[in-house]
All heavy atoms as an XYZ file, in Angstrom:
712
protein
N     -24.339    -21.045      9.195
C     -23.790    -19.931      9.937
C     -24.849    -19.370     10.881
O     -26.037    -19.393     10.577
C     -23.344    -18.825      8.985
C     -22.130    -19.193      8.167
S     -21.335    -17.797      7.337
C     -22.644    -17.123      6.370
N     -24.382    -18.829     11.982
C     -25.290    -18.201     12.921
C     -25.783    -16.879     12.348
O     -25.044    -16.155     11.693
C     -24.597    -17.946     14.258
C     -24.235    -19.212     14.990
C     -23.606    -18.876     16.321
C     -23.224    -20.130     17.059
N     -22.590    -19.822     18.347
N     -27.028    -16.557     12.625
C     -27.611    -15.312     12.130
C     -27.226    -14.151     13.041
O     -27.020    -14.311     14.243
C     -29.127    -15.428     12.067
C     -29.603    -16.432     11.043
C     -31.105    -16.473     11.002
C     -31.569    -17.496      9.992
N     -33.021    -17.550      9.899
N     -27.145    -12.973     12.446
C     -26.961    -11.698     13.149
C     -25.638    -11.581     13.914
O     -25.557    -10.814     14.877
C     -28.130    -11.436     14.100
C     -29.455    -11.375     13.366
O     -29.466    -10.910     12.214
O     -30.467    -11.794     13.943
N     -24.595    -12.323     13.537
C     -23.307    -12.147     14.209
C     -22.242    -11.595     13.259
O     -21.182    -11.189     13.698
C     -22.792    -13.450     14.850
C     -22.503    -14.503     13.790
C     -23.748    -13.969     15.888
C     -21.710    -15.680     14.310
N     -22.524    -11.577     11.956
C     -21.559    -11.115     10.977
C     -21.836     -9.661     10.612
O     -22.982     -9.246     10.495
C     -21.606    -11.989      9.723
C     -21.300    -13.420     10.010
N     -20.032    -13.858     10.309
C     -22.092    -14.509     10.083
C     -20.061    -15.158     10.539
N     -21.301    -15.576     10.411
N     -20.785     -8.862     10.409
C     -20.994     -7.465     10.026
C     -21.558     -7.354      8.610
O     -21.394     -8.259      7.791
C     -19.608     -6.851     10.106
C     -18.655     -7.982     10.032
C     -19.371     -9.185     10.559
N     -22.189     -6.229      8.344
C     -22.779     -5.981      7.030
C     -21.682     -5.716      6.011
O     -20.757     -4.949      6.252
C     -23.706     -4.767      7.107
C     -24.358     -4.409      5.799
C     -25.156     -3.126      5.904
O     -25.515     -2.725      7.014
O     -25.391     -2.530      4.847
N     -21.760     -6.358      4.875
C     -20.793     -6.215      3.790
C     -21.406     -5.314      2.734
O     -22.467     -5.618      2.196
C     -20.493     -7.607      3.225
C     -19.315     -7.666      2.286
C     -18.022     -7.607      2.771
C     -19.501     -7.803      0.924
C     -16.935     -7.683      1.914
C     -18.425     -7.877      0.064
C     -17.147     -7.819      0.569
O     -16.079     -7.892     -0.284
N     -20.770     -4.174      2.443
C     -21.344     -3.204      1.513
C     -20.232     -2.531      0.695
O     -19.063     -2.576      1.072
C     -22.137     -2.143      2.292
C     -21.322     -1.463      3.343
N     -21.101     -2.005      4.587
C     -20.637     -0.298      3.325
C     -20.327     -1.200      5.289
N     -20.033     -0.161      4.547
N     -20.586     -1.887     -0.422
C     -19.554     -1.226     -1.237
C     -19.062      0.062     -0.575
O     -19.851      0.824     -0.015
C     -20.261     -0.930     -2.562
C     -21.708     -0.967     -2.257
C     -21.889     -1.854     -1.070
N     -17.753      0.293     -0.635
C     -17.136      1.526     -0.139
C     -16.048      1.956     -1.131
O     -15.545      1.149     -1.905
C     -16.506      1.362      1.266
C     -17.552      1.034      2.299
C     -15.426      0.331      1.269
N     -15.679      3.233     -1.085
C     -14.607      3.758     -1.912
C     -13.384      3.936     -1.021
O     -13.463      4.538      0.039
C     -14.998      5.103     -2.556
C     -13.818      5.711     -3.290
C     -16.171      4.923     -3.491
N     -12.262      3.370     -1.467
C     -10.989      3.542     -0.775
C     -10.182      4.592     -1.527
O     -10.079      4.528     -2.756
C     -10.213      2.225     -0.724
C     -10.832      1.209      0.186
C     -11.717      0.266     -0.306
C     -10.532      1.207      1.537
C     -12.277     -0.676      0.524
C     -11.094      0.268      2.380
C     -11.970     -0.672      1.874
N      -9.584      5.552     -0.803
C      -8.750      6.588     -1.416
C      -7.354      6.530     -0.812
O      -7.191      6.618      0.398
C      -9.336      7.967     -1.193
C      -8.476      9.080     -1.809
C      -9.027     10.458     -1.562
N     -10.275     10.602     -2.294
C     -11.198     11.512     -1.984
N     -11.017     12.329     -0.985
N     -12.308     11.579     -2.682
N      -6.362      6.405     -1.685
C      -4.965      6.435     -1.268
C      -4.602      7.888     -0.979
O      -4.652      8.732     -1.873
C      -4.077      5.864     -2.370
C      -2.638      5.682     -1.953
O      -2.149      6.485     -1.129
O      -1.998      4.760     -2.457
N      -4.243      8.200      0.266
C      -3.958      9.583      0.634
C      -2.655     10.086      0.022
O      -2.460     11.286     -0.108
C      -3.891      9.738      2.164
O      -2.913      8.852      2.690
C      -5.232      9.452      2.798
N      -1.767      9.183     -0.386
C      -0.504      9.586     -0.983
C      -0.672     10.022     -2.432
O      -0.150     11.053     -2.845
C       0.512      8.434     -0.919
O       0.593      7.980      0.422
C       1.875      8.862     -1.397
N      -1.413      9.234     -3.217
C      -1.527      9.487     -4.652
C      -2.897      9.995     -5.087
O      -3.039     10.477     -6.201
C      -1.223      8.207     -5.445
O      -2.198      7.216     -5.118
C       0.179      7.700     -5.163
N      -3.909      9.841     -4.252
C      -5.253     10.249     -4.631
C      -6.016      9.187     -5.403
O      -7.161      9.391     -5.803
N      -5.388      8.037     -5.636
C      -6.019      6.929     -6.367
C      -7.228      6.420     -5.586
O      -7.163      6.244     -4.370
C      -5.002      5.816     -6.573
C      -5.537      4.581     -7.235
C      -5.916      4.587     -8.560
C      -5.652      3.393     -6.524
C      -6.398      3.442     -9.170
C      -6.133      2.242     -7.127
C      -6.503      2.282     -8.447
O      -6.983      1.148     -9.050
N      -8.343      6.194     -6.273
C      -9.560      5.694     -5.637
C     -10.012      4.409     -6.312
O      -9.849      4.255     -7.530
C     -10.688      6.728     -5.740
C     -10.434      7.992     -4.987
C     -11.568      8.991     -5.134
O     -12.354      8.886     -6.097
O     -11.663      9.883     -4.289
N     -10.577      3.500     -5.513
C     -11.166      2.296     -6.081
C     -12.362      1.878     -5.244
O     -12.428      2.134     -4.045
C     -10.148      1.154     -6.211
C      -9.507      0.735     -4.912
C     -10.007     -0.325     -4.186
C      -8.394      1.405     -4.438
C      -9.412     -0.718     -3.006
C      -7.780      1.022     -3.258
C      -8.293     -0.035     -2.536
N     -13.318      1.262     -5.894
C     -14.555      0.806     -5.263
C     -14.422     -0.670     -4.951
O     -14.031     -1.461     -5.807
C     -15.744      1.045     -6.199
C     -17.118      0.650     -5.699
C     -17.529      1.517     -4.523
C     -18.132      0.770     -6.820
N     -14.724     -1.042     -3.715
C     -14.611     -2.433     -3.298
C     -15.619     -2.698     -2.188
O     -16.152     -1.778     -1.594
C     -13.190     -2.706     -2.801
O     -13.053     -4.056     -2.439
N     -15.837     -3.950     -1.892
C     -16.715     -4.320     -0.787
C     -15.942     -4.361      0.513
O     -14.770     -4.712      0.544
N     -16.589     -3.967      1.598
C     -15.929     -3.958      2.892
C     -16.965     -3.953      4.008
O     -18.134     -3.641      3.791
C     -15.048     -2.712      3.012
O     -14.438     -2.661      4.278
N     -16.500     -4.274      5.199
C     -17.359     -4.170      6.376
C     -17.109     -2.862      7.112
O     -17.816     -2.546      8.053
C     -17.105     -5.340      7.337
O     -15.727     -5.345      7.710
C     -17.465     -6.663      6.689
N     -16.095     -2.092      6.704
C     -15.784     -0.804      7.323
C     -16.835      0.226      6.957
O     -17.402      0.203      5.875
C     -14.420     -0.285      6.856
C     -13.258     -1.158      7.174
C     -12.403     -0.743      8.347
N     -12.419      0.627      8.763
C     -11.404      1.478      8.694
N     -10.285      1.095      8.147
N     -11.514      2.687      9.163
N     -17.048      1.165      7.855
C     -17.961      2.268      7.590
C     -17.232      3.580      7.840
O     -16.164      3.603      8.449
C     -19.205      2.196      8.489
O     -18.776      2.222      9.852
C     -20.005      0.933      8.227
N     -17.813      4.664      7.375
C     -17.196      5.971      7.528
C     -18.268      7.046      7.540
O     -19.345      6.874      6.966
C     -16.225      6.218      6.373
O     -15.720      7.522      6.422
N     -17.955      8.161      8.196
C     -18.863      9.306      8.185
C     -18.703     10.115      6.898
O     -19.596     10.866      6.528
C     -18.595     10.205      9.396
C     -18.942      9.509     10.691
O     -19.797      8.633     10.730
N     -18.268      9.885     11.764
N     -17.562      9.972      6.240
C     -17.320     10.670      4.979
C     -17.939      9.891      3.831
O     -17.930      8.664      3.827
C     -15.823     10.795      4.714
C     -15.086     11.721      5.631
C     -13.639     11.824      5.229
O     -12.862     10.970      5.673
O     -13.310     12.739      4.446
N     -18.443     10.611      2.849
C     -18.987      9.969      1.650
C     -18.409     10.648      0.422
O     -17.912     11.770      0.484
C     -20.532     10.064      1.602
O     -20.907     11.438      1.615
C     -21.169      9.311      2.755
N     -18.476      9.948     -0.702
C     -17.987     10.476     -1.967
C     -18.895      9.963     -3.077
O     -19.431      8.855     -2.992
C     -16.513     10.066     -2.212
C     -16.373      8.573     -2.393
C     -15.922     10.819     -3.377
N     -19.076     10.798     -4.098
C     -19.871     10.365     -5.243
C     -18.953      9.650     -6.216
O     -17.918     10.172     -6.620
C     -20.530     11.568     -5.921
C     -21.493     11.149     -7.014
C     -22.284     12.322     -7.558
O     -22.551     13.264     -6.810
O     -22.617     12.267     -8.758
N     -19.327      8.437     -6.600
C     -18.516      7.611     -7.481
C     -18.900      7.852     -8.924
O     -19.871      8.545     -9.233
C     -18.685      6.142     -7.090
C     -17.744      5.202     -7.772
C     -18.070      4.200     -8.623
C     -16.314      5.172     -7.666
N     -16.935      3.544     -9.049
C     -15.842      4.132     -8.481
C     -15.387      5.937     -6.972
C     -14.496      3.830     -8.623
C     -14.044      5.638     -7.111
C     -13.613      4.598     -7.926
N     -18.160      7.279     -9.872
C     -18.367      7.451    -11.305
C     -19.763      7.052    -11.769
O     -20.261      7.581    -12.756
C     -17.330      6.631    -12.077
C     -15.915      7.022    -11.759
C     -14.913      5.964    -12.187
O     -15.322      4.857    -12.601
O     -13.706      6.245    -12.097
N     -20.382      6.118    -11.060
C     -21.714      5.655    -11.465
C     -22.833      6.559    -10.954
O     -24.009      6.288    -11.182
C     -21.943      4.213    -11.006
C     -21.888      4.057     -9.496
O     -21.744      5.066     -8.777
O     -21.988      2.904     -9.027
N     -22.489      7.640    -10.247
C     -23.480      8.586     -9.750
C     -23.979      8.285     -8.351
O     -24.694      9.095     -7.767
N     -23.627      7.126     -7.799
C     -24.047      6.762     -6.443
C     -23.075      7.325     -5.417
O     -21.909      7.571     -5.706
C     -24.132      5.244     -6.294
C     -25.229      4.656     -7.151
O     -26.257      5.273     -7.376
N     -25.006      3.452     -7.653
N     -23.556      7.491     -4.196
C     -22.726      7.970     -3.098
C     -22.366      6.792     -2.208
O     -23.223      6.006     -1.819
C     -23.485      9.031     -2.285
O     -23.853     10.093     -3.164
C     -22.630      9.582     -1.169
N     -21.064      6.681     -1.898
C     -20.558      5.578     -1.095
C     -19.739      6.124      0.070
O     -19.181      7.220     -0.015
C     -19.663      4.657     -1.935
C     -20.377      4.002     -3.088
C     -20.196      4.449     -4.389
C     -21.222      2.913     -2.879
C     -20.839      3.839     -5.445
C     -21.872      2.294     -3.933
C     -21.673      2.769     -5.213
O     -22.317      2.161     -6.256
N     -19.600      5.344      1.160
C     -18.698      5.751      2.246
C     -17.258      5.812      1.730
O     -16.862      5.022      0.873
C     -18.849      4.643      3.288
C     -20.133      3.961      2.956
C     -20.331      4.124      1.493
N     -16.478      6.767      2.258
C     -15.089      6.946      1.845
C     -14.163      6.511      2.967
O     -14.266      6.989      4.088
C     -14.817      8.417      1.509
C     -13.380      8.784      1.176
C     -12.942      8.105     -0.121
C     -13.225     10.283      1.080
N     -13.242      5.583      2.647
C     -12.232      5.118      3.594
C     -10.876      5.587      3.069
O     -10.502      5.285      1.939
C     -12.233      3.577      3.722
C     -13.614      3.043      4.084
C     -11.168      3.126      4.723
C     -14.087      3.402      5.464
N     -10.141      6.331      3.878
C      -8.811      6.807      3.486
C      -7.766      5.791      3.952
O      -7.780      5.362      5.090
C      -8.528      8.164      4.104
C      -9.477      9.238      3.614
C      -9.217     10.569      4.292
N     -10.206     11.548      3.921
C     -10.100     12.355      2.868
N      -9.029     12.279      2.099
N     -11.045     13.223      2.591
N      -6.868      5.427      3.018
C      -5.787      4.488      3.332
C      -4.461      5.147      2.990
O      -4.377      5.984      2.094
C      -5.938      3.153      2.570
C      -7.156      2.392      3.044
C      -6.002      3.364      1.077
N      -3.404      4.792      3.723
C      -2.096      5.388      3.484
C      -1.345      4.721      2.334
O      -0.562      5.362      1.642
C      -1.249      5.315      4.751
C      -1.804      6.165      5.869
C      -0.967      6.088      7.125
O       0.158      5.546      7.066
O      -1.436      6.561      8.156
N      -1.572      3.427      2.143
C      -0.873      2.685      1.094
C      -1.867      1.810      0.343
O      -2.689      1.132      0.951
C       0.244      1.797      1.691
C       1.289      2.655      2.369
C       0.871      0.922      0.635
C       2.385      1.880      3.040
N      -1.769      1.838     -0.972
C      -2.567      0.948     -1.822
C      -1.644      0.402     -2.907
O      -0.442      0.675     -2.919
C      -3.732      1.721     -2.447
O      -3.264      2.620     -3.429
N      -2.204     -0.336     -3.833
C      -1.380     -0.881     -4.914
C      -0.820      0.230     -5.801
O       0.161      0.026     -6.507
C      -2.199     -1.846     -5.762
O      -3.295     -1.160     -6.350
N      -1.396      1.423     -5.735
C      -0.919      2.544     -6.541
C       0.331      3.189     -5.960
O       1.113      3.798     -6.683
C      -2.029      3.594     -6.668
C      -1.736      4.608     -7.744
O      -1.463      4.189     -8.892
O      -1.781      5.811     -7.449
N       0.554      3.045     -4.636
C       1.700      3.708     -4.020
C       2.681      2.754     -3.336
O       3.755      3.175     -2.930
C       1.219      4.733     -2.983
O       0.511      4.092     -1.941
N       2.347      1.475     -3.219
C       3.239      0.537     -2.539
C       4.443      0.213     -3.425
O       4.290     -0.070     -4.608
C       2.487     -0.751     -2.202
C       3.220     -1.629     -1.246
N       4.253     -2.444     -1.635
C       3.084     -1.792      0.078
C       4.719     -3.089     -0.586
N       4.021     -2.706      0.477
N       5.665      0.279     -2.874
C       6.868      0.053     -3.688
C       6.906     -1.298     -4.399
O       7.461     -1.404     -5.490
C       8.008      0.143     -2.679
C       7.471      0.942     -1.561
C       5.998      0.640     -1.510
N       6.314     -2.325     -3.827
C       6.331     -3.641     -4.477
C       5.583     -3.606     -5.802
O       6.012     -4.188     -6.790
C       5.706     -4.692     -3.559
C       5.668     -6.060     -4.174
C       6.806     -6.852     -4.215
C       4.502     -6.557     -4.737
C       6.779     -8.111     -4.793
C       4.470     -7.817     -5.311
C       5.606     -8.592     -5.338
N       4.455     -2.900     -5.844
C       3.643     -2.846     -7.056
C       4.128     -1.791     -8.037
O       3.941     -1.921     -9.237
C       2.184     -2.583     -6.708
C       1.558     -3.706     -5.928
C       1.356     -3.598     -4.563
C       1.194     -4.889     -6.547
C       0.798     -4.638     -3.837
C       0.644     -5.936     -5.842
C       0.446     -5.800     -4.486
O      -0.102     -6.814     -3.767
N       4.753     -0.725     -7.541
C       5.188      0.352     -8.427
C       6.579      0.127     -8.981
O       6.968      0.775     -9.942
C       5.171      1.706     -7.687
O       6.069      1.644     -6.579
C       3.775      2.044     -7.204
N       7.371     -0.764     -8.363
C       8.724     -1.029     -8.817
C       9.735     -0.001     -8.352
O      10.856      0.029     -8.819
N       9.353      0.866     -7.430
C      10.255      1.910     -6.939
C      10.821      1.526     -5.577
O      10.745      2.263     -4.620
C       9.519      3.238     -6.822
C       9.087      3.790     -8.162
C       8.343      5.062     -7.979
N       7.046      4.716     -7.384
C       6.034      5.546     -7.268
N       6.146      6.770     -7.648
N       4.898      5.146     -6.739
N      11.395      0.341     -5.490
C      11.954     -0.113     -4.228
C      13.308      0.528     -3.997
O      14.021      0.866     -4.940
C      12.087     -1.633     -4.221
C      10.742     -2.327     -4.225
C      10.903     -3.822     -4.271
O      11.772     -4.326     -4.949
N      10.061     -4.511     -3.550
N      13.668      0.665     -2.750
C      14.950      1.251     -2.391
C      15.941      0.142     -2.091
O      15.691     -0.710     -1.261
C      14.792      2.147     -1.162
C      13.863      3.314     -1.388
C      13.725      4.132     -0.133
C      12.758      5.270     -0.345
N      12.519      6.023      0.880
N      17.071      0.154     -2.776
C      18.088     -0.866     -2.578
C      19.365     -0.290     -1.969
O      20.366     -0.964     -1.892
C      18.427     -1.543     -3.914
C      17.284     -2.334     -4.471
C      16.585     -1.873     -5.562
C      16.897     -3.528     -3.888
C      15.526     -2.592     -6.081
C      15.848     -4.254     -4.406
C      15.157     -3.789     -5.498
N      19.337      0.947     -1.534
C      20.551      1.587     -1.029
C      21.045      0.930      0.246
O      22.247      0.815      0.446
C      20.310      3.082     -0.771
O      19.206      3.216      0.132
C      20.010      3.808     -2.058
N      20.158      0.475      1.107
C      20.586     -0.150      2.347
C      21.288     -1.475      2.087
O      22.244     -1.811      2.756
C      19.406     -0.364      3.280
C      18.877      0.923      3.868
C      17.753      0.661      4.842
O      17.171     -0.426      4.869
N      17.433      1.650      5.633
N      20.839     -2.226      1.114
C      21.454     -3.517      0.813
C      22.898     -3.323      0.374
O      23.783     -4.074      0.767
C      20.664     -4.245     -0.260
N      23.150     -2.307     -0.442
C      24.524     -2.047     -0.880
C      25.406     -1.707      0.307
O      26.536     -2.151      0.394
C      24.555     -0.897     -1.889
C      23.882     -1.281     -3.202
O      23.784     -2.486     -3.471
O      23.461     -0.375     -3.928
N      24.908     -0.907      1.215
C      25.682     -0.549      2.399
C      25.998     -1.754      3.257
O      27.095     -1.869      3.808
N      25.098     -2.685      3.362
C      25.315     -3.893      4.161
C      26.402     -4.767      3.538
O      27.241     -5.333      4.237
C      24.022     -4.681      4.308
C      23.018     -3.986      5.184
C      21.756     -4.784      5.288
N      20.756     -4.015      6.020
C      19.462     -4.243      5.963
N      19.010     -5.219      5.212
N      18.624     -3.508      6.654
N      26.386     -4.888      2.223
C      27.402     -5.688      1.529
C      28.767     -5.055      1.734
O      29.751     -5.746      2.030
C      27.066     -5.822      0.031
C      28.222     -6.441     -0.727
C      25.798     -6.629     -0.154
N      28.852     -3.736      1.575
C      30.126     -3.046      1.772
C      30.645     -3.219      3.191
O      31.838     -3.447      3.406
C      29.994     -1.560      1.451
C      29.790     -1.314     -0.036
O      30.173     -2.187     -0.844
O      29.238     -0.248     -0.379
N      29.766     -3.111      4.177
C      30.179     -3.290      5.575
C      30.680     -4.713      5.818
O      31.667     -4.926      6.526
C      29.030     -2.964      6.525
C      28.803     -1.484      6.714
C      27.897     -1.221      7.894
N      26.653     -1.976      7.823
C      25.481     -1.459      7.496
N      25.368     -0.182      7.225
N      24.410     -2.207      7.458
N      29.986     -5.699      5.240
C      30.401     -7.089      5.389
C      31.790     -7.294      4.793
O      32.670     -7.884      5.412
C      29.387     -8.025      4.711
C      29.767     -9.468      4.752
C      29.469    -10.248      5.849
C      30.444    -10.052      3.687
C      29.831    -11.590      5.888
C      30.806    -11.390      3.712
C      30.498    -12.152      4.818
N      31.983     -6.797      3.561
C      33.277     -6.947      2.892
C      34.392     -6.254      3.663
O      35.497     -6.775      3.780
C      33.206     -6.410      1.461
C      32.371     -7.307      0.568
O      32.159     -8.477      0.875
N      31.891     -6.756     -0.526
N      34.102     -5.073      4.177
C      35.105     -4.333      4.937
C      35.449     -5.056      6.242
O      36.608     -5.149      6.634
C      34.582     -2.928      5.228
C      35.584     -2.022      5.872
C      35.005     -0.630      6.020
C      36.009      0.307      6.640
N      35.456      1.661      6.783
N      34.431     -5.609      6.888
C      34.621     -6.287      8.169
C      35.481     -7.541      8.013
O      36.347     -7.826      8.838
C      33.264     -6.657      8.768
C      33.347     -7.345     10.104
C      31.963     -7.605     10.663
C      32.028     -8.292     12.000
N      30.686     -8.541     12.556
N      35.256     -8.296      6.949
C      35.957     -9.562      6.765
C      37.118     -9.474      5.778
O      37.689    -10.488      5.383
C      34.971    -10.653      6.353
C      34.014    -10.963      7.498
C      32.707    -10.475      7.460
C      34.425    -11.692      8.584
C      31.834    -10.739      8.508
C      33.564    -11.952      9.632
C      32.277    -11.475      9.587
O      31.435    -11.729     10.633
N      37.477     -8.264      5.362
C      38.671     -8.060      4.565
C      38.560     -8.430      3.101
O      39.573     -8.609      2.428
N      37.364     -8.561      2.569
C      37.212     -8.855      1.157
C      37.384     -7.573      0.349
O      36.950     -6.505      0.747
C      35.823     -9.451      0.857
C      35.616    -10.797      1.487
C      34.724    -10.956      2.550
C      36.306    -11.909      1.037
C      34.543    -12.189      3.131
C      36.113    -13.144      1.609
C      35.224    -13.293      2.663
N      38.051     -7.685     -0.811
C      38.256     -6.533     -1.660
C      37.550     -6.760     -2.985
O      37.513     -7.878     -3.497
C      39.741     -6.307     -1.906
C      40.493     -5.929     -0.672
C      41.940     -5.659     -0.974
C      42.682     -5.310      0.298
N      44.099     -5.076      0.068
N      37.037     -5.687     -3.535
C      36.394     -5.737     -4.837
C      37.467     -5.678     -5.901
O      38.166     -4.656     -6.043
C      35.394     -4.583     -4.987
C      34.588     -4.693     -6.263
O      34.741     -5.699     -6.988
O      33.791     -3.768     -6.537
N      37.652     -6.749     -6.666
C      38.712     -6.806     -7.681
C      38.425     -5.884     -8.852
O      39.327     -5.494     -9.577
C      38.880     -8.241     -8.170
C      39.360     -9.176     -7.083
C      39.397    -10.622     -7.547
O      39.105    -10.885     -8.726
O      39.708    -11.482     -6.712
N      37.164     -5.515     -9.071
C      36.790     -4.655    -10.184
C      36.948     -3.182     -9.846
O      36.936     -2.341    -10.744
C      35.351     -4.931    -10.624
C      35.204     -6.346    -11.130
O      36.125     -6.902    -11.703
N      34.036     -6.926    -10.927
N      37.089     -2.852     -8.575
C      37.222     -1.449     -8.179
C      38.619     -0.957     -8.487
O      39.606     -1.676     -8.386
C      36.931     -1.292     -6.683
N      38.719      0.289     -8.879
C      40.033      0.860     -9.211
C      40.552      1.698     -8.089
O      39.945      2.327     -7.362
C      39.925      1.692    -10.481
C      39.583      0.827    -11.665
C      39.449      1.652    -12.937
O      39.808      2.837    -12.946
O      38.977      1.098    -13.917
């Protein structure tokens, strides 16, 4: 690899702004904000809007309401009736 062309890789703390969840990971990002971590060291703080703590795929809180509406519209458009509906 060529020297002096790659960014510095260092530990940073990521904070989910939605839930407040924090985790320590390596990154090339830097920040003017710092936070003291559990080990007593101070690390740069990167704020993120979505992490594994708040993303619907990982939390299981996905919204399925739109899918139901699409099925109903399809059935209504093509004249299909739900035999189980009263």
